[in-house]
NUDO-864226 format. One line per field, with one value per residue: chain; residue in one letter; residue number from 1; x, y, z negated of N, C-alpha, C in turn. Coordinates in Angstrom, 1 decimal. Atoms other than C-alpha are relative to their C-alpha. Layout:
c	(A_...);
r	(a_...);
k	(NUM_...);
nxx	(X_...);
nyy	(Y_...);
nzz	(Z_...);
caxx	(X_...);
cayy	(Y_...);
cazz	(Z_...);
cxx	(X_...);
cyy	(Y_...);
czz	(Z_...);
//
This chain:
c	(A_A_A_A_A_A_A_A_A_A_A_A_A_A_A_A_A_A_A_A_A_A_A_A_A_A_A_A_A_A_A_A_A_A_A_A_A_A_A_A_A_A_A_A_A_A_A_A_A_A_A_A_A_A_A_A_A_A_A_A_A_A_A_A_A_A_A_A_A_A_A_A_A_A_A_A_A_A_A_A_A_A_A_A_A_A_A_A_A_A_A_A_A_A_A_A_A_A_A_A_A_A_A_A_A_A_A_A_A_A_A_A_A_A_A_A_A_A_A_A_A_A_A_A_A_A_A_A_A_A_A_A_A_A_A_A_A_A_A_A_A_A_A_A_A_A_A_A_A_A_A_A_A_A_A_A_A_A_A_A_A);
r	(m_s_t_i_r_v_r_q_l_v_l_a_v_t_s_r_l_l_g_l_t_l_c_l_l_v_l_l_e_c_v_e_i_v_l_r_y_s_f_a_t_t_l_l_w_s_t_d_i_s_a_l_l_l_l_l_l_g_w_l_g_a_g_h_l_w_i_a_k_n_h_l_v_v_d_l_f_p_g_r_f_p_r_f_f_k_a_v_n_i_a_a_e_v_t_v_l_l_g_i_l_w_i_t_p_k_l_m_q_a_i_a_i_y_a_e_m_i_m_p_a_l_e_v_s_a_s_v_r_f_v_p_l_v_i_g_l_l_l_i_s_l_g_s_i_l_n_l_v_d_a_l_s_r_n_r_p_e_g_s_a);
k	(1_2_3_4_5_6_7_8_9_10_11_12_13_14_15_16_17_18_19_20_21_22_23_24_25_26_27_28_29_30_31_32_33_34_35_36_37_38_39_40_41_42_43_44_45_46_47_48_49_50_51_52_53_54_55_56_57_58_59_60_61_62_63_64_65_66_67_68_69_70_71_72_73_74_75_76_77_78_79_80_81_82_83_84_85_86_87_88_89_90_91_92_93_94_95_96_97_98_99_100_101_102_103_104_105_106_107_108_109_110_111_112_113_114_115_116_117_118_119_120_121_122_123_124_125_126_127_128_129_130_131_132_133_134_135_136_137_138_139_140_141_142_143_144_145_146_147_148_149_150_151_152_153_154_155_156_157_158_159_160_161);
nxx	(0.8_-0.9_0.0_1.1_1.2_0.0_0.5_1.5_0.7_-0.4_0.7_0.9_-0.1_0.1_0.8_1.5_-0.4_-0.3_1.4_0.5_-0.8_0.7_1.5_0.4_-0.4_1.2_1.1_-0.3_0.0_1.5_0.5_-0.8_0.6_1.2_0.1_-0.5_1.7_1.3_0.1_-0.7_-0.8_-1.4_-0.6_-1.4_-1.1_-0.4_-1.2_-0.8_-0.1_0.1_-1.3_-0.4_0.5_-0.6_-1.3_-0.4_0.3_-1.1_-1.3_-0.2_-0.4_-1.0_0.0_1.2_-0.1_-1.6_0.1_0.4_-0.6_0.9_-0.5_-1.0_-1.2_-0.2_-1.1_-0.5_-0.5_0.4_-0.6_-1.8_-1.0_1.0_-0.7_-0.1_1.3_0.7_-0.5_0.3_1.1_-0.6_-0.8_0.9_0.6_-0.7_-0.1_1.0_0.1_-1.4_1.1_1.5_-1.0_-0.5_1.4_0.8_-0.2_0.9_1.4_0.6_-0.3_0.8_0.8_-0.2_-0.1_1.8_0.6_1.0_0.6_1.1_0.9_1.3_1.4_0.2_-0.6_-0.8_-1.6_-0.4_-1.1_0.7_0.1_-1.2_0.9_0.4_-0.7_-0.8_0.7_-0.6_-1.4_-0.3_0.3_-0.8_-1.0_0.7_-0.3_-1.5_-0.4_0.3_-0.4_-1.5_-0.2_0.3_-1.2_-1.4_0.9_-0.3_-1.2_0.0_0.1_1.4_-0.6_-0.8_1.2);
nyy	(0.3_-0.1_1.4_-0.5_0.3_1.9_0.6_0.1_0.6_1.5_0.4_-0.4_1.1_0.7_-0.3_0.5_1.0_0.9_0.1_0.7_1.2_-0.1_0.7_1.1_1.2_0.6_0.7_1.4_0.8_-0.3_0.6_1.3_0.1_0.4_1.4_0.9_-0.3_-0.5_1.3_1.1_-0.2_-1.3_-0.4_0.3_-0.8_-1.0_-0.2_-0.6_-1.2_-0.5_0.0_-1.0_-1.4_-0.3_-0.1_-1.0_-0.7_0.0_-0.3_-1.5_-0.5_-0.3_-1.1_-1.2_-0.9_0.3_-1.1_-1.1_-0.3_0.4_1.4_0.1_-0.3_-0.5_-1.3_-0.3_-1.1_-1.3_-1.5_-0.4_0.6_0.0_0.7_1.4_1.0_0.0_0.8_1.2_0.5_0.3_1.1_1.1_-0.1_0.6_1.9_0.9_0.4_1.2_1.2_0.5_0.5_1.6_0.7_0.1_0.8_1.2_-0.2_0.7_1.5_0.9_-0.1_1.1_1.6_-0.2_0.5_1.1_-0.2_-0.7_0.2_0.3_-0.4_-1.1_0.4_-1.2_0.0_-0.3_-1.5_-0.7_-0.5_-0.5_-1.4_-0.9_-0.7_-0.9_-1.1_-1.2_-0.2_-1.4_-0.6_-0.7_-0.8_-1.0_-0.9_0.0_-1.3_-1.2_0.0_0.0_-1.0_-1.0_-0.1_-0.4_-1.0_-1.1_-0.1_-0.9_-1.4_-0.6_-1.2_0.9_0.8);
nzz	(1.3_1.3_0.5_0.7_-1.0_-0.1_0.9_0.1_-0.8_0.3_1.1_-0.2_-1.1_0.6_1.2_-0.3_-0.2_1.5_0.2_-0.3_0.3_1.4_0.0_-0.5_0.7_0.6_-1.0_-0.1_1.3_0.1_-0.9_0.7_1.5_-0.9_-0.7_1.2_1.2_0.1_-1.1_0.3_-1.4_-0.1_-1.3_-0.4_-0.5_0.5_0.7_-0.7_0.0_1.4_0.0_-0.8_0.7_1.7_-0.6_-1.3_0.9_0.8_-0.4_-0.6_1.5_-0.3_-1.4_0.3_0.9_-0.7_-0.8_0.9_1.1_1.2_0.4_1.5_0.0_1.8_0.2_1.5_-0.1_-0.6_-0.3_0.4_-1.2_-1.5_-0.6_0.7_-1.0_-1.7_-0.7_0.6_-0.9_-1.2_0.2_0.1_-1.4_-0.7_1.2_-0.2_-1.1_-0.2_0.2_-1.2_-1.3_0.6_0.0_-0.9_-0.7_0.3_-0.5_-1.0_-0.2_0.7_-0.7_-0.8_0.6_0.1_-1.0_-0.5_0.8_0.2_1.1_-0.4_-0.1_-0.7_-1.1_-0.2_0.8_1.4_0.4_0.0_1.9_0.4_-0.5_1.3_0.1_-1.2_-0.3_0.6_0.0_-0.9_0.8_1.3_-0.4_-0.3_1.2_0.2_-0.8_0.5_1.3_-0.3_-0.3_1.2_0.8_-0.4_-0.4_0.8_0.1_-1.0_0.4_-0.6_-1.7_-0.8_-0.8);
caxx	(159.3_160.3_160.8_158.0_155.8_157.0_156.4_153.0_152.3_153.7_152.1_148.7_148.9_150.1_147.8_144.4_146.3_146.8_143.1_141.8_144.4_142.6_139.1_139.5_141.4_138.3_135.9_137.3_137.7_134.0_132.8_135.2_133.5_130.0_130.7_132.2_129.1_126.6_127.1_129.5_132.0_135.1_136.6_139.7_141.8_141.3_144.1_146.3_144.8_144.5_148.2_149.0_147.1_148.6_152.1_151.3_149.7_152.8_155.5_153.6_153.0_156.5_156.9_154.5_155.7_159.8_158.7_156.5_159.3_157.1_159.0_160.2_162.7_164.0_165.5_167.4_168.9_166.5_167.8_171.5_174.4_172.2_175.4_176.1_172.5_172.4_175.1_173.9_170.8_172.4_174.5_171.7_169.8_172.9_173.4_169.5_170.0_173.4_171.0_168.4_171.2_172.7_169.3_168.2_170.4_169.3_165.7_165.7_167.6_164.5_161.9_163.2_163.3_159.3_158.9_158.4_156.5_152.7_150.2_147.5_144.4_145.0_147.2_149.6_153.4_154.5_156.7_154.0_154.3_157.5_155.2_154.4_158.0_159.3_156.6_158.1_161.4_161.1_158.8_161.6_164.1_162.4_162.2_165.9_166.5_164.0_165.2_169.2_168.2_166.5_169.4_172.0_170.0_170.1_173.8_174.0_174.8_172.2_172.1_173.1_170.9);
cayy	(92.4_93.1_90.0_92.0_91.3_87.6_87.0_88.0_86.2_83.0_83.2_84.3_81.0_79.1_80.2_79.1_75.9_75.0_75.7_73.7_71.0_71.3_71.0_68.5_66.0_66.8_66.3_62.7_61.6_63.0_61.3_57.8_58.1_58.5_55.4_53.5_53.8_54.0_51.2_49.4_50.2_52.2_53.8_51.7_54.4_57.0_56.1_56.6_60.0_60.8_60.4_62.3_65.3_65.3_65.1_67.9_70.0_69.6_70.4_73.2_74.5_74.5_76.5_79.0_79.6_79.6_82.5_84.3_84.5_82.9_79.8_79.5_82.0_82.6_86.2_86.1_89.6_92.1_94.7_94.3_92.9_93.6_92.7_89.5_88.3_89.6_87.5_84.5_84.6_84.9_82.1_79.6_80.6_80.0_76.4_75.6_76.1_74.0_71.4_71.4_70.9_68.0_66.2_66.7_63.8_61.5_62.4_61.8_58.5_57.3_58.8_56.6_53.4_54.3_54.5_51.3_51.0_51.1_52.1_49.7_51.0_54.4_52.5_55.2_55.4_55.0_58.2_60.1_60.1_62.1_65.2_67.2_67.5_68.3_70.9_72.1_71.9_74.4_76.4_77.0_77.2_79.9_81.6_81.2_83.1_85.9_85.7_86.0_88.8_90.9_90.6_91.2_94.2_96.2_96.0_98.6_102.0_104.5_106.1_102.3_100.1);
cazz	(-179.2_-182.7_-184.9_-187.3_-184.3_-183.7_-187.2_-187.4_-184.5_-185.3_-188.7_-187.3_-184.6_-187.9_-190.6_-188.3_-187.3_-191.2_-191.4_-189.2_-190.0_-193.5_-192.5_-190.1_-192.9_-195.2_-192.4_-192.0_-195.5_-196.0_-192.9_-194.5_-198.0_-196.1_-194.1_-197.4_-199.4_-197.6_-194.4_-196.0_-192.5_-192.1_-189.3_-188.2_-187.3_-190.0_-192.2_-189.4_-188.5_-192.4_-192.4_-189.4_-190.8_-194.3_-192.3_-189.8_-193.0_-195.1_-192.3_-190.7_-194.4_-194.5_-191.3_-192.1_-195.4_-194.3_-191.7_-194.1_-196.7_-199.3_-200.0_-203.9_-204.7_-208.3_-208.9_-212.0_-211.1_-209.8_-207.9_-209.2_-206.4_-203.1_-201.3_-202.8_-202.4_-198.7_-198.2_-200.4_-198.0_-194.8_-195.6_-196.5_-193.7_-191.6_-193.8_-193.0_-189.0_-189.2_-191.1_-188.4_-185.8_-187.8_-187.9_-185.0_-182.7_-185.3_-185.5_-182.0_-182.3_-185.0_-182.2_-179.8_-182.0_-182.9_-179.4_-178.5_-181.6_-181.2_-183.6_-183.8_-184.4_-182.6_-179.5_-179.1_-180.0_-183.3_-182.4_-182.4_-186.9_-185.9_-184.3_-187.4_-188.2_-184.9_-185.3_-188.4_-188.2_-185.2_-187.4_-190.1_-187.3_-185.7_-189.4_-189.8_-186.9_-187.9_-191.1_-189.7_-187.4_-190.0_-192.3_-189.7_-187.9_-191.1_-191.2_-188.3_-189.0_-188.5_-184.7_-183.4_-181.1);
cxx	(0.5_-0.3_-1.1_-1.4_-0.2_-0.4_-1.5_-0.6_-0.3_-0.9_-1.6_-0.2_-0.3_-0.9_-1.9_0.1_0.0_-1.6_-0.7_0.4_-1.0_-1.2_0.1_0.8_-1.6_-0.9_0.1_0.2_-1.6_-0.7_0.3_-0.7_-1.4_-0.5_0.6_-0.8_-1.0_-0.6_0.5_0.9_0.9_0.6_1.8_1.3_0.1_1.0_1.2_0.2_0.4_1.8_0.9_0.0_0.5_1.3_-0.1_-0.3_0.9_1.5_-0.5_-0.6_1.2_0.7_-0.6_0.7_1.9_-0.3_-0.6_0.8_-0.7_0.4_0.6_1.6_0.0_0.6_0.3_0.7_-0.7_0.3_1.7_0.4_-0.7_1.1_0.7_-1.2_0.0_0.8_0.0_-1.0_0.6_0.9_-0.8_-1.1_0.7_0.3_-1.2_-0.1_1.0_-0.7_-0.6_0.9_0.8_-0.8_-0.2_0.5_-0.3_-1.1_-0.3_0.5_-1.6_-1.3_0.0_-0.1_-1.5_-0.6_-0.8_-0.7_-1.1_-1.1_-1.6_-1.3_-0.4_0.7_0.6_1.3_0.0_0.8_-0.5_-0.2_0.8_-0.7_0.2_1.6_0.7_-0.6_0.6_1.3_0.0_-0.5_1.1_1.3_-0.2_-0.1_1.2_0.7_-0.3_0.6_1.9_-0.1_-0.3_1.0_1.0_-0.5_0.2_1.4_0.9_-0.4_-1.0_0.2_0.0_-1.0_0.2);
cyy	(-0.4_-1.5_0.7_-1.1_-1.7_-0.7_-0.1_-0.7_-1.4_-0.2_0.1_-1.3_-0.9_-0.3_-0.5_-1.6_-0.9_0.4_-0.9_-1.5_-0.6_-0.2_-1.4_-1.6_0.1_-0.4_-1.3_-0.5_-0.1_-1.2_-1.9_-0.5_-0.3_-2.0_-1.0_-0.6_-0.6_-1.2_-1.1_-0.1_0.8_0.6_-0.8_1.1_1.4_0.2_0.3_1.7_1.0_0.9_0.9_1.4_1.0_0.6_1.5_1.5_0.4_0.7_1.6_0.9_0.6_0.6_1.3_0.7_0.6_1.7_1.2_0.6_-0.3_-1.2_0.7_1.0_0.4_1.1_0.4_1.9_1.1_1.1_0.4_-0.8_-0.2_-1.0_-1.3_-1.1_-0.2_-0.8_-1.1_-0.9_-0.4_-1.5_-1.6_-0.1_-0.8_-1.6_-0.7_-0.1_-1.3_-1.6_-1.0_-0.3_-1.1_-1.3_-0.5_-1.2_-1.1_-0.3_-0.5_-1.5_-1.1_0.3_-1.0_-1.1_-0.1_-0.1_-0.8_-1.0_-0.2_0.1_-0.9_0.3_1.3_-0.9_1.1_-0.4_0.6_1.3_0.9_0.7_1.2_1.8_1.4_0.4_0.4_1.0_1.2_0.1_1.0_1.3_0.7_0.0_1.6_1.5_0.1_1.1_0.9_0.2_0.8_1.7_1.0_0.3_0.4_1.5_1.3_0.1_1.5_1.4_1.1_1.0_-1.5_-0.6_-1.5);
czz	(-1.3_-0.8_-0.9_1.0_0.4_-1.2_-0.4_1.2_-0.3_-1.2_0.0_0.7_-1.8_-1.1_0.7_0.2_-1.8_-0.6_0.9_0.2_-1.5_0.3_0.9_-1.1_-1.0_0.7_-0.1_-1.1_-0.1_0.9_-1.1_-1.0_0.5_0.5_-1.1_-0.3_0.1_1.2_-0.1_1.3_-0.2_1.6_-0.1_-0.1_-0.8_-0.9_0.4_0.5_-1.2_-0.1_0.7_-0.5_-0.9_0.6_0.5_-1.6_-1.0_1.2_0.9_-1.4_-0.3_1.1_-0.7_-1.4_0.0_0.5_-0.6_-1.1_-1.4_-0.9_-1.8_-0.1_-1.6_0.1_-1.4_-0.2_0.9_0.5_-0.1_1.2_1.2_0.8_0.1_0.4_1.2_0.6_-0.2_1.5_1.3_0.0_-0.1_1.4_0.7_-0.3_0.8_1.5_0.2_-0.7_0.9_1.1_-0.3_0.2_1.0_1.2_-1.1_-0.5_1.5_0.3_-0.7_1.3_1.0_-0.2_-0.1_0.7_1.0_-1.0_0.8_-1.1_0.5_0.7_0.6_1.9_0.5_-0.6_-1.3_-0.4_-0.2_-1.8_0.2_0.4_-0.6_-0.5_0.9_-0.3_-0.8_-0.7_1.1_-0.6_-0.5_1.1_0.7_-1.5_-0.8_0.4_-0.2_-0.9_-0.2_0.6_-1.1_-0.5_0.9_1.1_-1.5_-0.6_1.0_-0.7_1.1_1.6_1.1_0.8_-0.3);
//
């Protein structure tokens, strides 16, 4: 499967998940507003779910943008120094992957600490707060790997596999 096909598939899935997450967040907030002002009550778990949905929206969006190559880029020298900028892009992708590898053990320690805590309104482990972060880091890692494969495969001479 080519990197283009993998990229398209992941982007299709993440865009649908982003839309669904945003719809759920808006729906939950609308229900919360109606309950608060019409019935003088609230859902105990709505704050925790809203926070999780907002985190998921942010990290899914970050991964989606990285895979789509739509993250912020400032090109001061359009079309000039292509070899230099290609090397800088490769170095940036490698740095991102190394950073994710460096942060992973620390993230696992934090998850282990939070696993012992309970979110009272949801009655689940507080480590669930890290699920959006893990999803986002996995998507950014996948995007970096796809970008590296694309960049390095363009170095091959014509006719080689």
